[in-house]
N, CA, C, O and CB atoms as a CASP TS submission, in Angstrom:
PFRMAT TS
TARGET T0000
AUTHOR 0000-0000-0000
METHOD Language model
MODEL 1
PARENT N/A
ATOM      1  N   MET     1     122.700  99.473  98.727  1.00  0.00           N
ATOM      2  CA  MET     1     121.864  98.337  98.256  1.00  0.00           C
ATOM      3  C   MET     1     120.857  98.845  97.312  1.00  0.00           C
ATOM      4  O   MET     1     120.209  99.844  97.624  1.00  0.00           O
ATOM      5  CB  MET     1     121.169  97.601  99.414  1.00  0.00           C
ATOM      6  N   ALA     2     120.653  98.221  96.130  1.00  0.00           N
ATOM      7  CA  ALA     2     119.668  98.400  95.166  1.00  0.00           C
ATOM      8  C   ALA     2     118.220  98.027  95.665  1.00  0.00           C
ATOM      9  O   ALA     2     117.990  96.932  96.179  1.00  0.00           O
ATOM     10  CB  ALA     2     120.049  97.603  93.984  1.00  0.00           C
ATOM     11  N   MET     3     117.271  98.980  95.489  1.00  0.00           N
ATOM     12  CA  MET     3     115.925  98.679  95.929  1.00  0.00           C
ATOM     13  C   MET     3     115.051  98.674  94.631  1.00  0.00           C
ATOM     14  O   MET     3     115.222  99.437  93.680  1.00  0.00           O
ATOM     15  CB  MET     3     115.404  99.754  97.030  1.00  0.00           C
ATOM     16  N   TYR     4     114.099  97.712  94.727  1.00  0.00           N
ATOM     17  CA  TYR     4     113.179  97.522  93.548  1.00  0.00           C
ATOM     18  C   TYR     4     111.600  97.601  94.079  1.00  0.00           C
ATOM     19  O   TYR     4     111.274  97.337  95.236  1.00  0.00           O
ATOM     20  CB  TYR     4     113.515  96.001  92.808  1.00  0.00           C
ATOM     21  N   GLU     5     110.767  97.973  93.130  1.00  0.00           N
ATOM     22  CA  GLU     5     109.364  97.903  93.439  1.00  0.00           C
ATOM     23  C   GLU     5     108.881  96.841  92.447  1.00  0.00           C
ATOM     24  O   GLU     5     109.222  96.810  91.265  1.00  0.00           O
ATOM     25  CB  GLU     5     108.595  99.336  93.303  1.00  0.00           C
ATOM     26  N   GLU     6     108.033  95.952  93.057  1.00  0.00           N
ATOM     27  CA  GLU     6     107.368  94.893  92.192  1.00  0.00           C
ATOM     28  C   GLU     6     105.880  95.338  92.207  1.00  0.00           C
ATOM     29  O   GLU     6     105.336  95.771  93.222  1.00  0.00           O
ATOM     30  CB  GLU     6     107.580  93.295  92.784  1.00  0.00           C
ATOM     31  N   TYR     7     105.269  95.201  91.019  1.00  0.00           N
ATOM     32  CA  TYR     7     103.878  95.645  90.838  1.00  0.00           C
ATOM     33  C   TYR     7     103.276  94.426  90.292  1.00  0.00           C
ATOM     34  O   TYR     7     103.795  93.855  89.333  1.00  0.00           O
ATOM     35  CB  TYR     7     103.683  96.935  89.887  1.00  0.00           C
ATOM     36  N   VAL     8     102.132  93.970  90.892  1.00  0.00           N
ATOM     37  CA  VAL     8     101.215  93.028  90.288  1.00  0.00           C
ATOM     38  C   VAL     8     100.066  93.725  89.715  1.00  0.00           C
ATOM     39  O   VAL     8      99.315  94.371  90.446  1.00  0.00           O
ATOM     40  CB  VAL     8     100.755  92.017  91.258  1.00  0.00           C
ATOM     41  N   LEU     9      99.888  93.641  88.519  1.00  0.00           N
ATOM     42  CA  LEU     9      98.929  94.425  87.692  1.00  0.00           C
ATOM     43  C   LEU     9      97.540  93.663  87.645  1.00  0.00           C
ATOM     44  O   LEU     9      97.474  92.455  87.875  1.00  0.00           O
ATOM     45  CB  LEU     9      99.522  94.639  86.188  1.00  0.00           C
ATOM     46  N   ARG    10      96.470  94.414  87.344  1.00  0.00           N
ATOM     47  CA  ARG    10      95.173  93.793  87.298  1.00  0.00           C
ATOM     48  C   ARG    10      95.014  92.730  86.289  1.00  0.00           C
ATOM     49  O   ARG    10      94.140  91.875  86.432  1.00  0.00           O
ATOM     50  CB  ARG    10      94.186  94.773  87.071  1.00  0.00           C
ATOM     51  N   ASN    11      95.877  92.737  85.196  1.00  0.00           N
ATOM     52  CA  ASN    11      95.884  91.799  84.173  1.00  0.00           C
ATOM     53  C   ASN    11      96.747  90.501  84.555  1.00  0.00           C
ATOM     54  O   ASN    11      96.967  89.584  83.764  1.00  0.00           O
ATOM     55  CB  ASN    11      96.404  92.484  82.918  1.00  0.00           C
ATOM     56  N   GLU    12      97.182  90.551  85.812  1.00  0.00           N
ATOM     57  CA  GLU    12      97.988  89.461  86.507  1.00  0.00           C
ATOM     58  C   GLU    12      99.456  89.308  86.048  1.00  0.00           C
ATOM     59  O   GLU    12     100.157  88.343  86.355  1.00  0.00           O
ATOM     60  CB  GLU    12      97.298  88.114  86.289  1.00  0.00           C
ATOM     61  N   THR    13      99.865  90.367  85.270  1.00  0.00           N
ATOM     62  CA  THR    13     101.415  90.416  85.080  1.00  0.00           C
ATOM     63  C   THR    13     102.065  91.104  86.035  1.00  0.00           C
ATOM     64  O   THR    13     101.483  91.988  86.663  1.00  0.00           O
ATOM     65  CB  THR    13     101.840  91.006  83.855  1.00  0.00           C
ATOM     66  N   ILE    14     103.327  90.791  86.258  1.00  0.00           N
ATOM     67  CA  ILE    14     104.256  91.385  87.306  1.00  0.00           C
ATOM     68  C   ILE    14     105.313  92.147  86.654  1.00  0.00           C
ATOM     69  O   ILE    14     106.048  91.627  85.815  1.00  0.00           O
ATOM     70  CB  ILE    14     104.903  90.313  88.207  1.00  0.00           C
ATOM     71  N   LYS    15     105.421  93.469  87.046  1.00  0.00           N
ATOM     72  CA  LYS    15     106.528  94.260  86.614  1.00  0.00           C
ATOM     73  C   LYS    15     107.381  94.591  87.768  1.00  0.00           C
ATOM     74  O   LYS    15     106.843  94.853  88.844  1.00  0.00           O
ATOM     75  CB  LYS    15     106.081  95.489  85.924  1.00  0.00           C
ATOM     76  N   THR    16     108.725  94.603  87.637  1.00  0.00           N
ATOM     77  CA  THR    16     109.670  94.956  88.567  1.00  0.00           C
ATOM     78  C   THR    16     110.526  96.178  88.090  1.00  0.00           C
ATOM     79  O   THR    16     111.119  96.130  87.012  1.00  0.00           O
ATOM     80  CB  THR    16     110.503  93.768  88.856  1.00  0.00           C
ATOM     81  N   ILE    17     110.579  97.200  88.853  1.00  0.00           N
ATOM     82  CA  ILE    17     111.259  98.308  88.303  1.00  0.00           C
ATOM     83  C   ILE    17     112.308  98.692  89.496  1.00  0.00           C
ATOM     84  O   ILE    17     112.008  98.559  90.683  1.00  0.00           O
ATOM     85  CB  ILE    17     110.186  99.538  87.870  1.00  0.00           C
ATOM     86  N   LYS    18     113.499  99.154  89.071  1.00  0.00           N
ATOM     87  CA  LYS    18     114.496  99.591  90.068  1.00  0.00           C
ATOM     88  C   LYS    18     114.206 101.029  90.556  1.00  0.00           C
ATOM     89  O   LYS    18     113.944 101.925  89.753  1.00  0.00           O
ATOM     90  CB  LYS    18     115.930  99.514  89.460  1.00  0.00           C
ATOM     91  N   LYS    19     114.255 101.216  91.798  1.00  0.00           N
ATOM     92  CA  LYS    19     113.996 102.574  92.389  1.00  0.00           C
ATOM     93  C   LYS    19     115.170 103.522  92.022  1.00  0.00           C
ATOM     94  O   LYS    19     116.336 103.185  92.227  1.00  0.00           O
ATOM     95  CB  LYS    19     113.831 102.485  93.996  1.00  0.00           C
ATOM     96  N   VAL    20     114.834 104.710  91.476  1.00  0.00           N
ATOM     97  CA  VAL    20     115.782 105.607  91.085  1.00  0.00           C
ATOM     98  C   VAL    20     115.768 106.727  92.030  1.00  0.00           C
ATOM     99  O   VAL    20     114.715 107.286  92.336  1.00  0.00           O
ATOM    100  CB  VAL    20     115.579 106.030  89.727  1.00  0.00           C
ATOM    101  N   LYS    21     117.043 107.110  92.556  1.00  0.00           N
ATOM    102  CA  LYS    21     117.230 108.152  93.558  1.00  0.00           C
ATOM    103  C   LYS    21     116.680 109.510  92.870  1.00  0.00           C
ATOM    104  O   LYS    21     116.932 109.807  91.702  1.00  0.00           O
ATOM    105  CB  LYS    21     118.844 108.256  94.017  1.00  0.00           C
ATOM    106  N   ASP    22     115.968 110.221  93.667  1.00  0.00           N
ATOM    107  CA  ASP    22     115.598 111.569  93.229  1.00  0.00           C
ATOM    108  C   ASP    22     114.528 111.630  92.134  1.00  0.00           C
ATOM    109  O   ASP    22     114.287 112.644  91.478  1.00  0.00           O
ATOM    110  CB  ASP    22     116.811 112.264  92.746  1.00  0.00           C
ATOM    111  N   CYS    23     113.882 110.398  91.993  1.00  0.00           N
ATOM    112  CA  CYS    23     112.619 110.336  91.108  1.00  0.00           C
ATOM    113  C   CYS    23     111.392 109.961  91.785  1.00  0.00           C
ATOM    114  O   CYS    23     111.399 108.980  92.528  1.00  0.00           O
ATOM    115  CB  CYS    23     112.783 109.373  90.007  1.00  0.00           C
ATOM    116  N   SER    24     110.332 110.649  91.600  1.00  0.00           N
ATOM    117  CA  SER    24     109.113 110.539  92.330  1.00  0.00           C
ATOM    118  C   SER    24     108.517 109.222  91.843  1.00  0.00           C
ATOM    119  O   SER    24     108.905 108.668  90.814  1.00  0.00           O
ATOM    120  CB  SER    24     108.152 111.789  92.111  1.00  0.00           C
ATOM    121  N   HIS    25     107.497 108.722  92.681  1.00  0.00           N
ATOM    122  CA  HIS    25     106.718 107.542  92.450  1.00  0.00           C
ATOM    123  C   HIS    25     106.045 107.785  91.095  1.00  0.00           C
ATOM    124  O   HIS    25     106.178 106.962  90.188  1.00  0.00           O
ATOM    125  CB  HIS    25     105.676 107.266  93.624  1.00  0.00           C
ATOM    126  N   GLN    26     105.325 108.900  90.946  1.00  0.00           N
ATOM    127  CA  GLN    26     104.681 109.102  89.576  1.00  0.00           C
ATOM    128  C   GLN    26     105.571 109.087  88.432  1.00  0.00           C
ATOM    129  O   GLN    26     105.211 108.517  87.402  1.00  0.00           O
ATOM    130  CB  GLN    26     103.980 110.365  89.515  1.00  0.00           C
ATOM    131  N   GLU    27     106.765 109.692  88.520  1.00  0.00           N
ATOM    132  CA  GLU    27     107.724 109.632  87.360  1.00  0.00           C
ATOM    133  C   GLU    27     108.158 108.128  87.080  1.00  0.00           C
ATOM    134  O   GLU    27     108.303 107.724  85.926  1.00  0.00           O
ATOM    135  CB  GLU    27     109.042 110.549  87.678  1.00  0.00           C
ATOM    136  N   GLU    28     108.355 107.331  88.175  1.00  0.00           N
ATOM    137  CA  GLU    28     108.710 105.960  87.863  1.00  0.00           C
ATOM    138  C   GLU    28     107.689 105.132  87.164  1.00  0.00           C
ATOM    139  O   GLU    28     107.936 104.278  86.313  1.00  0.00           O
ATOM    140  CB  GLU    28     109.057 105.298  89.050  1.00  0.00           C
ATOM    141  N   LEU    29     106.406 105.505  87.654  1.00  0.00           N
ATOM    142  CA  LEU    29     105.173 104.785  86.915  1.00  0.00           C
ATOM    143  C   LEU    29     105.188 105.249  85.451  1.00  0.00           C
ATOM    144  O   LEU    29     104.957 104.438  84.555  1.00  0.00           O
ATOM    145  CB  LEU    29     103.650 105.184  87.613  1.00  0.00           C
ATOM    146  N   LYS    30     105.442 106.469  85.207  1.00  0.00           N
ATOM    147  CA  LYS    30     105.269 107.022  83.834  1.00  0.00           C
ATOM    148  C   LYS    30     106.418 106.368  82.924  1.00  0.00           C
ATOM    149  O   LYS    30     106.156 105.998  81.780  1.00  0.00           O
ATOM    150  CB  LYS    30     105.367 108.699  83.849  1.00  0.00           C
ATOM    151  N   LEU    31     107.616 106.250  83.441  1.00  0.00           N
ATOM    152  CA  LEU    31     108.695 105.640  82.768  1.00  0.00           C
ATOM    153  C   LEU    31     108.429 104.174  82.538  1.00  0.00           C
ATOM    154  O   LEU    31     108.946 103.612  81.573  1.00  0.00           O
ATOM    155  CB  LEU    31     109.945 105.838  83.527  1.00  0.00           C
ATOM    156  N   SER    32     107.684 103.560  83.339  1.00  0.00           N
ATOM    157  CA  SER    32     107.501 102.094  83.234  1.00  0.00           C
ATOM    158  C   SER    32     106.194 101.819  82.517  1.00  0.00           C
ATOM    159  O   SER    32     105.918 100.639  82.303  1.00  0.00           O
ATOM    160  CB  SER    32     107.508 101.406  84.650  1.00  0.00           C
ATOM    161  N   ASP    33     105.386 102.730  82.136  1.00  0.00           N
ATOM    162  CA  ASP    33     104.189 102.682  81.439  1.00  0.00           C
ATOM    163  C   ASP    33     103.064 102.004  82.245  1.00  0.00           C
ATOM    164  O   ASP    33     102.258 101.248  81.703  1.00  0.00           O
ATOM    165  CB  ASP    33     104.415 102.002  80.168  1.00  0.00           C
ATOM    166  N   ILE    34     103.038 102.303  83.565  1.00  0.00           N
ATOM    167  CA  ILE    34     102.180 101.778  84.492  1.00  0.00           C
ATOM    168  C   ILE    34     101.200 102.880  84.984  1.00  0.00           C
ATOM    169  O   ILE    34     101.660 103.980  85.292  1.00  0.00           O
ATOM    170  CB  ILE    34     102.969 101.168  85.603  1.00  0.00           C
ATOM    171  N   THR    35      99.935 102.643  85.067  1.00  0.00           N
ATOM    172  CA  THR    35      98.928 103.606  85.506  1.00  0.00           C
ATOM    173  C   THR    35      98.564 103.088  86.894  1.00  0.00           C
ATOM    174  O   THR    35      98.650 101.887  87.151  1.00  0.00           O
ATOM    175  CB  THR    35      97.641 103.711  84.497  1.00  0.00           C
ATOM    176  N   GLU    36      98.159 103.984  87.787  1.00  0.00           N
ATOM    177  CA  GLU    36      97.850 103.713  89.186  1.00  0.00           C
ATOM    178  C   GLU    36      96.489 102.755  89.081  1.00  0.00           C
ATOM    179  O   GLU    36      96.296 101.913  89.958  1.00  0.00           O
ATOM    180  CB  GLU    36      97.612 105.206  90.080  1.00  0.00           C
ATOM    181  N   LEU    37      95.651 102.899  88.093  1.00  0.00           N
ATOM    182  CA  LEU    37      94.598 102.202  88.005  1.00  0.00           C
ATOM    183  C   LEU    37      94.837 100.707  87.764  1.00  0.00           C
ATOM    184  O   LEU    37      94.064  99.836  88.162  1.00  0.00           O
ATOM    185  CB  LEU    37      93.850 102.775  87.071  1.00  0.00           C
ATOM    186  N   ASN    38      95.951 100.480  87.089  1.00  0.00           N
ATOM    187  CA  ASN    38      96.278  99.043  86.711  1.00  0.00           C
ATOM    188  C   ASN    38      96.917  98.271  87.869  1.00  0.00           C
ATOM    189  O   ASN    38      97.002  97.044  87.816  1.00  0.00           O
ATOM    190  CB  ASN    38      97.257  99.006  85.482  1.00  0.00           C
ATOM    191  N   ILE    39      97.398  99.020  88.982  1.00  0.00           N
ATOM    192  CA  ILE    39      98.085  98.271  90.062  1.00  0.00           C
ATOM    193  C   ILE    39      97.163  97.574  90.959  1.00  0.00           C
ATOM    194  O   ILE    39      96.252  98.210  91.490  1.00  0.00           O
ATOM    195  CB  ILE    39      98.926  99.162  90.873  1.00  0.00           C
ATOM    196  N   PHE    40      97.318  96.313  91.176  1.00  0.00           N
ATOM    197  CA  PHE    40      96.618  95.524  92.130  1.00  0.00           C
ATOM    198  C   PHE    40      97.329  95.450  93.518  1.00  0.00           C
ATOM    199  O   PHE    40      96.722  95.479  94.589  1.00  0.00           O
ATOM    200  CB  PHE    40      96.432  94.153  91.565  1.00  0.00           C
ATOM    201  N   SER    41      98.559  95.360  93.394  1.00  0.00           N
ATOM    202  CA  SER    41      99.423  95.383  94.650  1.00  0.00           C
ATOM    203  C   SER    41     100.826  95.737  94.306  1.00  0.00           C
ATOM    204  O   SER    41     101.251  95.633  93.155  1.00  0.00           O
ATOM    205  CB  SER    41      99.419  94.004  95.389  1.00  0.00           C
ATOM    206  N   MET    42     101.532  96.150  95.289  1.00  0.00           N
ATOM    207  CA  MET    42     102.890  96.600  95.020  1.00  0.00           C
ATOM    208  C   MET    42     103.725  96.326  96.364  1.00  0.00           C
ATOM    209  O   MET    42     103.181  96.344  97.468  1.00  0.00           O
ATOM    210  CB  MET    42     102.900  98.198  94.576  1.00  0.00           C
ATOM    211  N   GLN    43     105.069  96.075  96.181  1.00  0.00           N
ATOM    212  CA  GLN    43     105.846  95.851  97.340  1.00  0.00           C
ATOM    213  C   GLN    43     107.217  96.280  97.135  1.00  0.00           C
ATOM    214  O   GLN    43     107.633  96.333  95.977  1.00  0.00           O
ATOM    215  CB  GLN    43     105.808  94.474  97.735  1.00  0.00           C
ATOM    216  N   LEU    44     107.975  96.593  98.101  1.00  0.00           N
ATOM    217  CA  LEU    44     109.357  97.146  97.986  1.00  0.00           C
ATOM    218  C   LEU    44     110.214  95.991  98.256  1.00  0.00           C
ATOM    219  O   LEU    44     109.945  95.238  99.192  1.00  0.00           O
ATOM    220  CB  LEU    44     109.670  98.360  98.980  1.00  0.00           C
ATOM    221  N   LEU    45     111.318  95.782  97.431  1.00  0.00           N
ATOM    222  CA  LEU    45     112.163  94.498  97.679  1.00  0.00           C
ATOM    223  C   LEU    45     113.597  95.013  97.573  1.00  0.00           C
ATOM    224  O   LEU    45     113.862  96.040  96.948  1.00  0.00           O
ATOM    225  CB  LEU    45     111.863  93.231  96.551  1.00  0.00           C
ATOM    226  N   ASP    46     114.482  94.298  98.180  1.00  0.00           N
ATOM    227  CA  ASP    46     115.928  94.510  97.993  1.00  0.00           C
ATOM    228  C   ASP    46     116.373  93.459  96.968  1.00  0.00           C
ATOM    229  O   ASP    46     115.624  92.552  96.604  1.00  0.00           O
ATOM    230  CB  ASP    46     116.750  94.383  99.382  1.00  0.00           C
ATOM    231  N   LYS    47     117.617  93.619  96.523  1.00  0.00           N
ATOM    232  CA  LYS    47     118.131  92.829  95.433  1.00  0.00           C
ATOM    233  C   LYS    47     118.133  91.338  95.760  1.00  0.00           C
ATOM    234  O   LYS    47     117.860  90.508  94.893  1.00  0.00           O
ATOM    235  CB  LYS    47     119.520  93.286  95.083  1.00  0.00           C
ATOM    236  N   GLN    48     118.463  90.980  97.100  1.00  0.00           N
ATOM    237  CA  GLN    48     118.483  89.644  97.530  1.00  0.00           C
ATOM    238  C   GLN    48     117.200  89.027  97.384  1.00  0.00           C
ATOM    239  O   GLN    48     117.148  87.875  96.954  1.00  0.00           O
ATOM    240  CB  GLN    48     118.920  89.539  98.859  1.00  0.00           C
ATOM    241  N   SER    49     116.054  89.713  97.721  1.00  0.00           N
ATOM    242  CA  SER    49     114.730  89.172  97.541  1.00  0.00           C
ATOM    243  C   SER    49     114.515  88.735  96.150  1.00  0.00           C
ATOM    244  O   SER    49     113.893  87.693  95.944  1.00  0.00           O
ATOM    245  CB  SER    49     113.701  90.152  97.921  1.00  0.00           C
ATOM    246  N   LEU    50     114.985  89.456  95.158  1.00  0.00           N
ATOM    247  CA  LEU    50     114.665  89.140  93.794  1.00  0.00           C
ATOM    248  C   LEU    50     115.369  87.789  93.331  1.00  0.00           C
ATOM    249  O   LEU    50     114.945  87.117  92.392  1.00  0.00           O
ATOM    250  CB  LEU    50     115.092  90.338  92.889  1.00  0.00           C
ATOM    251  N   GLN    51     116.403  87.489  94.031  1.00  0.00           N
ATOM    252  CA  GLN    51     117.261  86.315  93.471  1.00  0.00           C
ATOM    253  C   GLN    51     116.718  85.095  94.082  1.00  0.00           C
ATOM    254  O   GLN    51     117.207  84.010  93.769  1.00  0.00           O
ATOM    255  CB  GLN    51     118.858  86.436  93.803  1.00  0.00           C
ATOM    256  N   LYS    52     115.722  85.175  94.953  1.00  0.00           N
ATOM    257  CA  LYS    52     115.208  83.940  95.616  1.00  0.00           C
ATOM    258  C   LYS    52     114.173  83.236  94.645  1.00  0.00           C
ATOM    259  O   LYS    52     113.618  82.192  94.987  1.00  0.00           O
ATOM    260  CB  LYS    52     114.506  84.309  97.051  1.00  0.00           C
TER
END
């Protein structure tokens, strides 16, 4: 099952990225051009949650 992380950023935008196996959290943030300072909240979702 595919897992995703949804980030709500401080500028109120939402970014959703697919979890990549064997990729660290820091690497995923770097690939998505997100800095930890910009993250307001984050949650882990499965593919079914995204389709609702």
